[in-house]
Structures are given as C-alpha cells and as structure tokens.
PyMOL Python script that loads the backbone (N, CA, C, O; Angstrom):
from pymol import cmd

cmd.read_pdbstr("""\
ATOM      1  N   MET A   1       1.010  -1.245   0.082  1.00  0.00           N
ATOM      2  CA  MET A   1      -0.162   0.018  -0.112  1.00  0.00           C
ATOM      3  C   MET A   1       0.939   1.249  -0.315  1.00  0.00           C
ATOM      4  O   MET A   1       1.945   0.580  -0.076  1.00  0.00           O
ATOM      5  N   ALA A   2       1.243   2.045  -0.478  1.00  0.00           N
ATOM      6  CA  ALA A   2       1.422   3.326  -0.821  1.00  0.00           C
ATOM      7  C   ALA A   2       1.087   3.935   0.415  1.00  0.00           C
ATOM      8  O   ALA A   2       0.076   3.741   1.091  1.00  0.00           O
ATOM      9  N   GLN A   3       2.274   4.878   0.692  1.00  0.00           N
ATOM     10  CA  GLN A   3       2.171   6.237   1.777  1.00  0.00           C
ATOM     11  C   GLN A   3       1.406   7.448   1.403  1.00  0.00           C
ATOM     12  O   GLN A   3       1.447   8.046   0.328  1.00  0.00           O
ATOM     13  N   PRO A   4       0.754   7.697   2.380  1.00  0.00           N
ATOM     14  CA  PRO A   4       0.319   8.904   1.668  1.00  0.00           C
ATOM     15  C   PRO A   4       0.788  10.051   1.699  1.00  0.00           C
ATOM     16  O   PRO A   4       1.403  10.474   2.677  1.00  0.00           O
ATOM     17  N   GLY A   5       0.563  10.768   0.581  1.00  0.00           N
ATOM     18  CA  GLY A   5       0.912  12.168   0.099  1.00  0.00           C
ATOM     19  C   GLY A   5       1.407  13.202   0.874  1.00  0.00           C
ATOM     20  O   GLY A   5       2.457  13.795   0.630  1.00  0.00           O
ATOM     21  N   ILE A   6       0.653  13.433   1.825  1.00  0.00           N
ATOM     22  CA  ILE A   6       0.499  14.416   2.982  1.00  0.00           C
ATOM     23  C   ILE A   6       1.340  13.846   3.944  1.00  0.00           C
ATOM     24  O   ILE A   6       1.212  12.702   4.382  1.00  0.00           O
ATOM     25  N   LEU A   7       2.292  14.736   4.305  1.00  0.00           N
ATOM     26  CA  LEU A   7       3.327  14.520   5.624  1.00  0.00           C
ATOM     27  C   LEU A   7       2.896  15.343   7.015  1.00  0.00           C
ATOM     28  O   LEU A   7       3.797  16.164   7.191  1.00  0.00           O
ATOM     29  N   ILE A   8       2.167  15.437   7.793  1.00  0.00           N
ATOM     30  CA  ILE A   8       2.424  16.289   8.903  1.00  0.00           C
ATOM     31  C   ILE A   8       3.571  15.976   9.942  1.00  0.00           C
ATOM     32  O   ILE A   8       3.758  14.844  10.388  1.00  0.00           O
ATOM     33  N   TYR A   9       4.193  16.893  10.230  1.00  0.00           N
ATOM     34  CA  TYR A   9       5.434  16.738  11.228  1.00  0.00           C
ATOM     35  C   TYR A   9       4.847  17.568  12.411  1.00  0.00           C
ATOM     36  O   TYR A   9       4.698  18.786  12.313  1.00  0.00           O
ATOM     37  N   GLY A  10       4.556  16.941  13.413  1.00  0.00           N
ATOM     38  CA  GLY A  10       3.883  17.439  14.244  1.00  0.00           C
ATOM     39  C   GLY A  10       4.909  16.772  16.110  1.00  0.00           C
ATOM     40  O   GLY A  10       5.989  16.254  16.394  1.00  0.00           O
ATOM     41  N   ALA A  11       3.519  17.310  16.932  1.00  0.00           N
ATOM     42  CA  ALA A  11       3.997  16.238  18.477  1.00  0.00           C
ATOM     43  C   ALA A  11       2.360  16.502  18.780  1.00  0.00           C
ATOM     44  O   ALA A  11       1.447  17.208  18.351  1.00  0.00           O
ATOM     45  N   ASP A  12       2.619  15.352  19.914  1.00  0.00           N
ATOM     46  CA  ASP A  12       1.887  14.840  20.387  1.00  0.00           C
ATOM     47  C   ASP A  12       0.751  16.152  21.754  1.00  0.00           C
ATOM     48  O   ASP A  12      -0.425  16.037  22.100  1.00  0.00           O
ATOM     49  N   TRP A  13       1.553  16.982  22.063  1.00  0.00           N
ATOM     50  CA  TRP A  13       1.252  17.890  22.939  1.00  0.00           C
ATOM     51  C   TRP A  13       0.955  19.178  22.249  1.00  0.00           C
ATOM     52  O   TRP A  13       0.442  20.063  22.933  1.00  0.00           O
ATOM     53  N   CYS A  14       1.246  19.445  20.788  1.00  0.00           N
ATOM     54  CA  CYS A  14       0.654  20.651  20.291  1.00  0.00           C
ATOM     55  C   CYS A  14      -0.940  20.600  19.840  1.00  0.00           C
ATOM     56  O   CYS A  14      -1.514  19.650  19.308  1.00  0.00           O
ATOM     57  N   GLY A  15      -1.412  21.702  20.149  1.00  0.00           N
ATOM     58  CA  GLY A  15      -3.126  21.617  19.618  1.00  0.00           C
ATOM     59  C   GLY A  15      -3.038  21.661  18.417  1.00  0.00           C
ATOM     60  O   GLY A  15      -3.514  20.745  17.745  1.00  0.00           O
ATOM     61  N   ASP A  16      -2.351  22.828  17.779  1.00  0.00           N
ATOM     62  CA  ASP A  16      -2.270  22.955  16.421  1.00  0.00           C
ATOM     63  C   ASP A  16      -2.366  21.973  15.793  1.00  0.00           C
ATOM     64  O   ASP A  16      -3.346  21.603  15.146  1.00  0.00           O
ATOM     65  N   CYS A  17      -0.826  21.182  15.989  1.00  0.00           N
ATOM     66  CA  CYS A  17      -1.066  19.689  15.389  1.00  0.00           C
ATOM     67  C   CYS A  17      -2.431  18.767  15.527  1.00  0.00           C
ATOM     68  O   CYS A  17      -3.124  18.354  14.597  1.00  0.00           O
ATOM     69  N   ARG A  18      -2.587  18.599  16.660  1.00  0.00           N
ATOM     70  CA  ARG A  18      -4.194  17.981  16.679  1.00  0.00           C
ATOM     71  C   ARG A  18      -5.327  18.262  15.936  1.00  0.00           C
ATOM     72  O   ARG A  18      -6.234  17.495  15.613  1.00  0.00           O
ATOM     73  N   ARG A  19      -5.156  19.649  15.654  1.00  0.00           N
ATOM     74  CA  ARG A  19      -6.528  20.652  15.398  1.00  0.00           C
ATOM     75  C   ARG A  19      -6.333  20.150  13.312  1.00  0.00           C
ATOM     76  O   ARG A  19      -7.130  19.707  12.485  1.00  0.00           O
ATOM     77  N   ALA A  20      -4.878  20.542  13.260  1.00  0.00           N
ATOM     78  CA  ALA A  20      -4.919  19.535  11.530  1.00  0.00           C
ATOM     79  C   ALA A  20      -5.151  18.484  11.261  1.00  0.00           C
ATOM     80  O   ALA A  20      -5.552  18.048  10.182  1.00  0.00           O
ATOM     81  N   LYS A  21      -4.888  17.845  12.386  1.00  0.00           N
ATOM     82  CA  LYS A  21      -5.163  16.247  12.130  1.00  0.00           C
ATOM     83  C   LYS A  21      -6.501  15.790  12.077  1.00  0.00           C
ATOM     84  O   LYS A  21      -6.998  15.076  11.205  1.00  0.00           O
ATOM     85  N   ALA A  22      -7.190  16.391  13.361  1.00  0.00           N
ATOM     86  CA  ALA A  22      -8.476  16.434  13.048  1.00  0.00           C
ATOM     87  C   ALA A  22      -9.547  16.665  12.063  1.00  0.00           C
ATOM     88  O   ALA A  22     -10.596  16.053  11.860  1.00  0.00           O
ATOM     89  N   PHE A  23      -8.832  18.079  11.293  1.00  0.00           N
ATOM     90  CA  PHE A  23      -9.456  18.452  10.295  1.00  0.00           C
ATOM     91  C   PHE A  23      -9.485  17.556   8.922  1.00  0.00           C
ATOM     92  O   PHE A  23     -10.442  17.327   8.183  1.00  0.00           O
ATOM     93  N   LEU A  24      -7.872  17.045   8.803  1.00  0.00           N
ATOM     94  CA  LEU A  24      -7.827  15.662   7.300  1.00  0.00           C
ATOM     95  C   LEU A  24      -8.792  14.712   8.341  1.00  0.00           C
ATOM     96  O   LEU A  24      -9.790  14.279   7.765  1.00  0.00           O
ATOM     97  N   ASP A  25      -8.707  14.436   9.335  1.00  0.00           N
ATOM     98  CA  ASP A  25      -9.907  13.001   9.691  1.00  0.00           C
ATOM     99  C   ASP A  25     -11.137  13.454   9.311  1.00  0.00           C
ATOM    100  O   ASP A  25     -11.619  12.525   8.662  1.00  0.00           O
ATOM    101  N   GLU A  26     -11.921  14.357   9.345  1.00  0.00           N
ATOM    102  CA  GLU A  26     -12.990  14.523   9.172  1.00  0.00           C
ATOM    103  C   GLU A  26     -13.242  14.956   7.654  1.00  0.00           C
ATOM    104  O   GLU A  26     -14.361  14.970   7.142  1.00  0.00           O
ATOM    105  N   HIS A  27     -12.170  15.274   7.064  1.00  0.00           N
ATOM    106  CA  HIS A  27     -12.376  15.245   5.703  1.00  0.00           C
ATOM    107  C   HIS A  27     -11.828  14.183   4.912  1.00  0.00           C
ATOM    108  O   HIS A  27     -11.293  14.398   3.825  1.00  0.00           O
ATOM    109  N   ASP A  28     -11.973  12.731   5.560  1.00  0.00           N
ATOM    110  CA  ASP A  28     -11.230  11.903   5.262  1.00  0.00           C
ATOM    111  C   ASP A  28     -10.145  11.753   3.825  1.00  0.00           C
ATOM    112  O   ASP A  28     -10.272  11.410   2.650  1.00  0.00           O
ATOM    113  N   ILE A  29      -8.926  12.287   4.821  1.00  0.00           N
ATOM    114  CA  ILE A  29      -7.788  13.054   3.796  1.00  0.00           C
ATOM    115  C   ILE A  29      -7.051  12.067   4.672  1.00  0.00           C
ATOM    116  O   ILE A  29      -6.992  12.071   5.901  1.00  0.00           O
ATOM    117  N   SER A  30      -6.340  10.975   3.570  1.00  0.00           N
ATOM    118  CA  SER A  30      -5.084  10.390   4.456  1.00  0.00           C
ATOM    119  C   SER A  30      -3.443  11.188   4.329  1.00  0.00           C
ATOM    120  O   SER A  30      -3.018  11.819   3.361  1.00  0.00           O
ATOM    121  N   TYR A  31      -2.813  10.941   5.505  1.00  0.00           N
ATOM    122  CA  TYR A  31      -1.966  11.955   5.676  1.00  0.00           C
ATOM    123  C   TYR A  31      -1.082  10.195   6.406  1.00  0.00           C
ATOM    124  O   TYR A  31      -1.426   9.028   6.594  1.00  0.00           O
ATOM    125  N   GLN A  32       0.307  11.155   6.605  1.00  0.00           N
ATOM    126  CA  GLN A  32       1.068  10.542   7.352  1.00  0.00           C
ATOM    127  C   GLN A  32       1.727  11.471   8.549  1.00  0.00           C
ATOM    128  O   GLN A  32       2.453  12.408   8.216  1.00  0.00           O
ATOM    129  N   TRP A  33       1.522  11.262   9.655  1.00  0.00           N
ATOM    130  CA  TRP A  33       1.873  11.728  10.696  1.00  0.00           C
ATOM    131  C   TRP A  33       3.432  10.886  11.199  1.00  0.00           C
ATOM    132  O   TRP A  33       3.830   9.731  11.347  1.00  0.00           O
ATOM    133  N   ILE A  34       4.012  12.430  11.349  1.00  0.00           N
ATOM    134  CA  ILE A  34       5.641  11.911  11.782  1.00  0.00           C
ATOM    135  C   ILE A  34       5.772  12.641  13.154  1.00  0.00           C
ATOM    136  O   ILE A  34       5.684  13.863  13.031  1.00  0.00           O
ATOM    137  N   ASP A  35       5.944  12.235  14.329  1.00  0.00           N
ATOM    138  CA  ASP A  35       6.000  12.936  15.205  1.00  0.00           C
ATOM    139  C   ASP A  35       7.735  13.298  15.658  1.00  0.00           C
ATOM    140  O   ASP A  35       8.590  12.451  15.916  1.00  0.00           O
ATOM    141  N   VAL A  36       7.892  14.650  15.655  1.00  0.00           N
ATOM    142  CA  VAL A  36       9.108  15.392  16.286  1.00  0.00           C
ATOM    143  C   VAL A  36       9.858  14.905  17.188  1.00  0.00           C
ATOM    144  O   VAL A  36      11.061  14.781  16.955  1.00  0.00           O
ATOM    145  N   GLN A  37       9.186  14.428  18.707  1.00  0.00           N
ATOM    146  CA  GLN A  37       9.473  14.170  19.740  1.00  0.00           C
ATOM    147  C   GLN A  37      10.178  12.843  19.583  1.00  0.00           C
ATOM    148  O   GLN A  37      11.017  12.440  20.388  1.00  0.00           O
ATOM    149  N   ASP A  38       9.770  12.144  18.438  1.00  0.00           N
ATOM    150  CA  ASP A  38      10.301  10.478  18.361  1.00  0.00           C
ATOM    151  C   ASP A  38      11.257  10.231  17.201  1.00  0.00           C
ATOM    152  O   ASP A  38      11.319   9.132  16.650  1.00  0.00           O
ATOM    153  N   ASP A  39      12.012  11.287  16.837  1.00  0.00           N
ATOM    154  CA  ASP A  39      12.266  11.038  15.212  1.00  0.00           C
ATOM    155  C   ASP A  39      13.248  12.536  15.383  1.00  0.00           C
ATOM    156  O   ASP A  39      12.654  13.615  15.357  1.00  0.00           O
ATOM    157  N   ALA A  40      14.287  12.508  15.501  1.00  0.00           N
ATOM    158  CA  ALA A  40      15.342  13.163  15.179  1.00  0.00           C
ATOM    159  C   ALA A  40      15.576  13.731  14.001  1.00  0.00           C
ATOM    160  O   ALA A  40      16.002  14.885  13.965  1.00  0.00           O
ATOM    161  N   GLU A  41      15.319  12.964  12.774  1.00  0.00           N
ATOM    162  CA  GLU A  41      15.734  13.328  11.431  1.00  0.00           C
ATOM    163  C   GLU A  41      14.368  13.973  11.094  1.00  0.00           C
ATOM    164  O   GLU A  41      14.309  14.775  10.162  1.00  0.00           O
ATOM    165  N   ALA A  42      13.336  13.676  11.771  1.00  0.00           N
ATOM    166  CA  ALA A  42      11.964  14.823  11.416  1.00  0.00           C
ATOM    167  C   ALA A  42      12.251  16.094  12.002  1.00  0.00           C
ATOM    168  O   ALA A  42      11.781  17.093  11.457  1.00  0.00           O
ATOM    169  N   THR A  43      12.966  16.212  13.054  1.00  0.00           N
ATOM    170  CA  THR A  43      12.617  17.378  13.867  1.00  0.00           C
ATOM    171  C   THR A  43      13.884  18.071  12.981  1.00  0.00           C
ATOM    172  O   THR A  43      13.869  19.287  13.168  1.00  0.00           O
ATOM    173  N   GLU A  44      15.064  17.621  12.000  1.00  0.00           N
ATOM    174  CA  GLU A  44      15.701  18.304  11.407  1.00  0.00           C
ATOM    175  C   GLU A  44      15.030  18.797  10.118  1.00  0.00           C
ATOM    176  O   GLU A  44      15.370  19.776   9.454  1.00  0.00           O
ATOM    177  N   VAL A  45      14.231  18.128   9.930  1.00  0.00           N
ATOM    178  CA  VAL A  45      13.224  18.529   8.151  1.00  0.00           C
ATOM    179  C   VAL A  45      12.642  19.372   8.482  1.00  0.00           C
ATOM    180  O   VAL A  45      12.488  20.262   7.646  1.00  0.00           O
ATOM    181  N   VAL A  46      11.988  19.565   9.898  1.00  0.00           N
ATOM    182  CA  VAL A  46      11.180  20.781  10.279  1.00  0.00           C
ATOM    183  C   VAL A  46      11.881  21.983  10.200  1.00  0.00           C
ATOM    184  O   VAL A  46      11.380  22.970   9.662  1.00  0.00           O
ATOM    185  N   MET A  47      13.272  21.987  10.807  1.00  0.00           N
ATOM    186  CA  MET A  47      13.906  23.016  10.941  1.00  0.00           C
ATOM    187  C   MET A  47      14.657  23.541   9.557  1.00  0.00           C
ATOM    188  O   MET A  47      14.650  24.679   9.087  1.00  0.00           O
ATOM    189  N   LYS A  48      15.128  22.677   9.194  1.00  0.00           N
ATOM    190  CA  LYS A  48      15.541  22.723   7.031  1.00  0.00           C
ATOM    191  C   LYS A  48      14.577  23.626   7.099  1.00  0.00           C
ATOM    192  O   LYS A  48      14.862  24.790   7.382  1.00  0.00           O
ATOM    193  N   LEU A  49      12.822  23.103   6.765  1.00  0.00           N
ATOM    194  CA  LEU A  49      12.182  23.822   5.337  1.00  0.00           C
ATOM    195  C   LEU A  49      11.693  24.609   6.343  1.00  0.00           C
ATOM    196  O   LEU A  49      10.487  24.590   6.099  1.00  0.00           O
ATOM    197  N   ASN A  50      11.914  25.612   7.778  1.00  0.00           N
ATOM    198  CA  ASN A  50      11.377  26.752   8.121  1.00  0.00           C
ATOM    199  C   ASN A  50      13.127  27.393   8.846  1.00  0.00           C
ATOM    200  O   ASN A  50      13.240  27.771  10.012  1.00  0.00           O
ATOM    201  N   ASN A  51      13.946  27.377   8.137  1.00  0.00           N
ATOM    202  CA  ASN A  51      14.989  28.304   7.869  1.00  0.00           C
ATOM    203  C   ASN A  51      15.393  27.766   9.428  1.00  0.00           C
ATOM    204  O   ASN A  51      15.809  28.757  10.029  1.00  0.00           O
ATOM    205  N   GLY A  52      15.419  26.919  10.058  1.00  0.00           N
ATOM    206  CA  GLY A  52      16.595  26.847  11.203  1.00  0.00           C
ATOM    207  C   GLY A  52      15.331  26.886  12.693  1.00  0.00           C
ATOM    208  O   GLY A  52      15.572  26.477  13.829  1.00  0.00           O
ATOM    209  N   ARG A  53      14.270  27.385  12.294  1.00  0.00           N
ATOM    210  CA  ARG A  53      13.409  27.277  13.469  1.00  0.00           C
ATOM    211  C   ARG A  53      12.630  25.819  13.059  1.00  0.00           C
ATOM    212  O   ARG A  53      12.556  25.170  12.016  1.00  0.00           O
ATOM    213  N   ARG A  54      11.969  25.613  14.738  1.00  0.00           N
ATOM    214  CA  ARG A  54      11.280  24.235  14.962  1.00  0.00           C
ATOM    215  C   ARG A  54       9.545  24.410  14.957  1.00  0.00           C
ATOM    216  O   ARG A  54       8.961  24.242  16.027  1.00  0.00           O
ATOM    217  N   ILE A  55       8.984  24.653  14.078  1.00  0.00           N
ATOM    218  CA  ILE A  55       8.052  25.274  13.755  1.00  0.00           C
ATOM    219  C   ILE A  55       6.933  23.758  13.424  1.00  0.00           C
ATOM    220  O   ILE A  55       7.109  22.873  12.586  1.00  0.00           O
ATOM    221  N   ILE A  56       5.761  23.918  14.462  1.00  0.00           N
ATOM    222  CA  ILE A  56       4.608  22.610  14.075  1.00  0.00           C
ATOM    223  C   ILE A  56       3.624  22.481  14.240  1.00  0.00           C
ATOM    224  O   ILE A  56       3.370  21.949  15.320  1.00  0.00           O
ATOM    225  N   PRO A  57       2.452  22.839  13.370  1.00  0.00           N
ATOM    226  CA  PRO A  57       2.652  21.793  12.112  1.00  0.00           C
ATOM    227  C   PRO A  57       2.798  22.136  11.428  1.00  0.00           C
ATOM    228  O   PRO A  57       2.213  23.083  10.901  1.00  0.00           O
ATOM    229  N   THR A  58       4.201  21.169  10.855  1.00  0.00           N
ATOM    230  CA  THR A  58       4.736  21.740   9.116  1.00  0.00           C
ATOM    231  C   THR A  58       4.044  20.838   8.491  1.00  0.00           C
ATOM    232  O   THR A  58       3.930  19.840   9.204  1.00  0.00           O
ATOM    233  N   ILE A  59       3.298  20.683   7.033  1.00  0.00           N
ATOM    234  CA  ILE A  59       2.945  19.784   6.655  1.00  0.00           C
ATOM    235  C   ILE A  59       3.119  20.253   5.033  1.00  0.00           C
ATOM    236  O   ILE A  59       2.954  21.331   4.463  1.00  0.00           O
ATOM    237  N   VAL A  60       3.546  18.872   4.566  1.00  0.00           N
ATOM    238  CA  VAL A  60       4.331  19.293   3.285  1.00  0.00           C
ATOM    239  C   VAL A  60       3.259  18.299   2.734  1.00  0.00           C
ATOM    240  O   VAL A  60       2.697  17.428   3.398  1.00  0.00           O
ATOM    241  N   PHE A  61       3.042  18.610   1.224  1.00  0.00           N
ATOM    242  CA  PHE A  61       1.844  17.768   0.189  1.00  0.00           C
ATOM    243  C   PHE A  61       2.851  17.316  -0.847  1.00  0.00           C
ATOM    244  O   PHE A  61       4.029  17.604  -1.058  1.00  0.00           O
ATOM    245  N   GLU A  62       1.984  16.514  -1.412  1.00  0.00           N
ATOM    246  CA  GLU A  62       2.133  15.809  -2.893  1.00  0.00           C
ATOM    247  C   GLU A  62       3.165  16.374  -3.457  1.00  0.00           C
ATOM    248  O   GLU A  62       4.295  15.888  -3.474  1.00  0.00           O
ATOM    249  N   ASP A  63       2.751  17.693  -4.072  1.00  0.00           N
ATOM    250  CA  ASP A  63       3.170  19.121  -4.963  1.00  0.00           C
ATOM    251  C   ASP A  63       4.463  19.499  -4.229  1.00  0.00           C
ATOM    252  O   ASP A  63       5.151  20.294  -4.870  1.00  0.00           O
ATOM    253  N   ASP A  64       4.996  19.098  -2.959  1.00  0.00           N
ATOM    254  CA  ASP A  64       6.127  19.417  -2.058  1.00  0.00           C
ATOM    255  C   ASP A  64       5.832  20.905  -1.614  1.00  0.00           C
ATOM    256  O   ASP A  64       6.657  21.522  -0.941  1.00  0.00           O
ATOM    257  N   SER A  65       4.744  21.413  -1.974  1.00  0.00           N
ATOM    258  CA  SER A  65       4.451  22.875  -1.329  1.00  0.00           C
ATOM    259  C   SER A  65       4.000  22.696  -0.028  1.00  0.00           C
ATOM    260  O   SER A  65       3.367  21.654   0.145  1.00  0.00           O
ATOM    261  N   ILE A  66       4.204  23.687   1.294  1.00  0.00           N
ATOM    262  CA  ILE A  66       4.146  23.300   2.475  1.00  0.00           C
ATOM    263  C   ILE A  66       3.360  24.540   3.096  1.00  0.00           C
ATOM    264  O   ILE A  66       3.068  25.651   2.655  1.00  0.00           O
ATOM    265  N   LEU A  67       3.162  23.945   4.192  1.00  0.00           N
ATOM    266  CA  LEU A  67       1.897  24.895   5.356  1.00  0.00           C
ATOM    267  C   LEU A  67       2.616  24.821   6.486  1.00  0.00           C
ATOM    268  O   LEU A  67       3.155  23.727   6.654  1.00  0.00           O
ATOM    269  N   VAL A  68       2.801  25.637   7.321  1.00  0.00           N
ATOM    270  CA  VAL A  68       3.495  25.872   8.615  1.00  0.00           C
ATOM    271  C   VAL A  68       2.244  26.522   9.351  1.00  0.00           C
ATOM    272  O   VAL A  68       1.710  27.518   8.865  1.00  0.00           O
ATOM    273  N   GLU A  69       1.869  26.053  10.311  1.00  0.00           N
ATOM    274  CA  GLU A  69       0.858  26.347  11.356  1.00  0.00           C
ATOM    275  C   GLU A  69      -0.572  26.934  10.943  1.00  0.00           C
ATOM    276  O   GLU A  69      -1.200  27.866  11.446  1.00  0.00           O
ATOM    277  N   PRO A  70      -0.893  26.080   9.849  1.00  0.00           N
ATOM    278  CA  PRO A  70      -2.156  26.450   8.572  1.00  0.00           C
ATOM    279  C   PRO A  70      -3.188  26.416   9.595  1.00  0.00           C
ATOM    280  O   PRO A  70      -3.122  25.762  10.636  1.00  0.00           O
ATOM    281  N   SER A  71      -4.420  27.380   9.122  1.00  0.00           N
ATOM    282  CA  SER A  71      -5.924  27.453   9.823  1.00  0.00           C
ATOM    283  C   SER A  71      -6.137  26.445   9.153  1.00  0.00           C
ATOM    284  O   SER A  71      -5.408  25.959   8.288  1.00  0.00           O
ATOM    285  N   ASN A  72      -7.430  25.981   9.624  1.00  0.00           N
ATOM    286  CA  ASN A  72      -8.669  25.153   8.991  1.00  0.00           C
ATOM    287  C   ASN A  72      -8.789  25.578   7.653  1.00  0.00           C
ATOM    288  O   ASN A  72      -8.482  24.842   6.716  1.00  0.00           O
ATOM    289  N   SER A  73      -9.314  26.975   7.481  1.00  0.00           N
ATOM    290  CA  SER A  73      -9.598  27.331   5.891  1.00  0.00           C
ATOM    291  C   SER A  73      -8.114  27.720   5.274  1.00  0.00           C
ATOM    292  O   SER A  73      -8.263  28.040   4.094  1.00  0.00           O
ATOM    293  N   GLU A  74      -7.222  27.770   5.540  1.00  0.00           N
ATOM    294  CA  GLU A  74      -5.568  27.584   4.772  1.00  0.00           C
ATOM    295  C   GLU A  74      -6.087  26.151   3.946  1.00  0.00           C
ATOM    296  O   GLU A  74      -6.504  25.975   2.801  1.00  0.00           O
ATOM    297  N   LEU A  75      -5.897  25.413   4.873  1.00  0.00           N
ATOM    298  CA  LEU A  75      -6.189  23.632   4.769  1.00  0.00           C
ATOM    299  C   LEU A  75      -6.949  23.434   3.939  1.00  0.00           C
ATOM    300  O   LEU A  75      -6.555  22.765   2.984  1.00  0.00           O
ATOM    301  N   ALA A  76      -8.215  23.878   3.946  1.00  0.00           N
ATOM    302  CA  ALA A  76      -9.474  23.491   3.103  1.00  0.00           C
ATOM    303  C   ALA A  76      -9.617  24.360   1.882  1.00  0.00           C
ATOM    304  O   ALA A  76     -10.502  24.106   1.065  1.00  0.00           O
ATOM    305  N   ARG A  77      -8.627  25.578   1.682  1.00  0.00           N
ATOM    306  CA  ARG A  77      -8.281  26.198   0.602  1.00  0.00           C
ATOM    307  C   ARG A  77      -7.503  25.331  -0.534  1.00  0.00           C
ATOM    308  O   ARG A  77      -7.707  25.110  -1.728  1.00  0.00           O
ATOM    309  N   LYS A  78      -6.166  24.811   0.746  1.00  0.00           N
ATOM    310  CA  LYS A  78      -4.929  23.791  -0.270  1.00  0.00           C
ATOM    311  C   LYS A  78      -5.689  22.806  -0.690  1.00  0.00           C
ATOM    312  O   LYS A  78      -5.326  22.276  -1.740  1.00  0.00           O
ATOM    313  N   LEU A  79      -6.651  22.398  -0.176  1.00  0.00           N
ATOM    314  CA  LEU A  79      -7.370  21.155  -0.652  1.00  0.00           C
ATOM    315  C   LEU A  79      -8.710  21.063  -1.811  1.00  0.00           C
ATOM    316  O   LEU A  79      -9.296  20.188  -2.449  1.00  0.00           O
ATOM    317  N   GLY A  80      -8.769  22.610  -1.617  1.00  0.00           N
ATOM    318  CA  GLY A  80      -9.990  22.293  -2.361  1.00  0.00           C
ATOM    319  C   GLY A  80     -11.301  22.064  -1.925  1.00  0.00           C
ATOM    320  O   GLY A  80     -12.279  21.976  -2.667  1.00  0.00           O
ATOM    321  N   ILE A  81     -11.298  21.962  -0.622  1.00  0.00           N
ATOM    322  CA  ILE A  81     -12.421  21.674   0.074  1.00  0.00           C
ATOM    323  C   ILE A  81     -13.185  23.046   0.239  1.00  0.00           C
ATOM    324  O   ILE A  81     -12.644  24.100   0.575  1.00  0.00           O
ATOM    325  N   GLY A  82     -14.814  22.841  -0.111  1.00  0.00           N
ATOM    326  CA  GLY A  82     -15.504  23.643   0.208  1.00  0.00           C
ATOM    327  C   GLY A  82     -15.314  24.813  -0.829  1.00  0.00           C
ATOM    328  O   GLY A  82     -14.377  24.819  -1.627  1.00  0.00           O
ATOM    329  N   SER A  83     -16.333  25.871  -0.759  1.00  0.00           N
ATOM    330  CA  SER A  83     -16.407  26.803  -1.874  1.00  0.00           C
ATOM    331  C   SER A  83     -15.380  27.703  -2.131  1.00  0.00           C
ATOM    332  O   SER A  83     -15.465  28.483  -3.081  1.00  0.00           O
TER     333      SER A  83
END
""", "prot")
cmd.dss("prot")
cmd.show_as("cartoon", "prot")
cmd.util.cbc("prot")
cmd.orient("prot")
C-alpha cells in the first residue's frame, strides 16, 4: 500500500497539530503523521523547511508545497474543500 502524500510533522502535545489532524480526519484525507518528539531526523527536516526554526505543524503536500501552522481555512483552500 502506498504511503499518503501528505506528511504532517508535529507532536502530540501541540494543539495546532491535533487540530490539523482532526480537520484532515473529518474530511477523510489520508496523511502520514511524523512525531518530531520521537524522530530526530524529522526535527531536522522541520528545521530545514523553516529556516532553522522548529515550527509545528509543518505540513508537506504531494506537490512539495508546505504549510506551516495553517488554519483550517488555509488547509481547506489548499485541498480544494468547500467553496
């Protein structure tokens, strides 16, 4: 089975991370959760994508675009959900 094309880098303690995951779950959108607390390489990826800052959630899409700490409306717009 292929891996989902959306990667969410985050941590369980992060409220914005939980909100983003809940939004994707509510819309039946598959994603891969990568916990930066448990994966040092993931932390390095996040820091590289964010110019040396550890900002979560950092969400990487199939087209290699990135959203950092997106609101639900930003996610909806990116994914073409709603009007």
